[in-house]
SELUM-102742 format. One record per residue: x, y, z of N, C-alpha, C in turn. Coordinates in steps of 0.2 Angstrom, whole numbers, plus 5000, padded with zeros to 4 digits. Layout:
N
XYZXYZXYZ;...
***
This chain:
55
494651295061494951245061495551275065;495751315070496051375072496751325076;497051235077497551225081497851175075;498551185072498551125069499151105071;499451025070499850985070500150965065;500950955064501250955060502050935063;502150865058502850845056503550915055;503950845060504650915056504850945050;504550915045504650955039504251015038;503951045040503351085043503851145045;504251135050504551195054504951225052;504551285051504951315046504651415047;505451485050504851525051504451555045;504551545037504151565036503151525037;502951485040502851445041502451465048;503051475051502851495059502451555059;502751635053502351695054501751665048;501651625046501051605044500251605048;500651565051500051535059499951615063;500451645064500351695069499951775069;500351735060499651815056498951785058;498651705055498351695054497551675060;498351665065498451675072498051595077;498351555073498351475072498851445079;498751385083498951395087499251315085;500151305084500451255079500651195084;500551165083501151105089501651065080;502151085081502651085074503151025078;503350965077503950945079504350985078;504850995083505651035081506150975076;506250985071506850965066507450935069;507550965077508150915081507950885085;507150905085507150805092507250755092;507150735090507650685087508450655091;508850695089509250725088509750765095;509150795099509150865105509050785111;508750715109508850665115509550635120;509750635113510250585112510950625120;511250575121511550615127512550645121;512250635118513150685115512850715113;512350775113511950815108512050865116;511650825121511450875127512150885130;512750825129513550865130513350915127;513650925122513850965115513451055118;512751015121512451075121512751125127;512951085135513251115139513851135136;514051095132514951145133514651225130;514251195123514351265119513951315126;513651305130513151375131513851405142;514551375137514751395145515351425141;515251445136515751485129515151575132;515551605134515651695133515551725128;514751745128514951785119515151845122;515851875116515851955116515851975110;515452025110515352075105515652115102;
***
């Protein structure tokens, strides 16, 4: 088994680290997948990207 398919509930940094260590290819649905498809989310994302980040 070298490919893994999982639902959004399995999307975590811990799981990605494990999969990378085991050299497994993962197809995990992003937890915000449904939200990211909405116009409201895309508009908010565009607004956030226009901000200037100062350290």
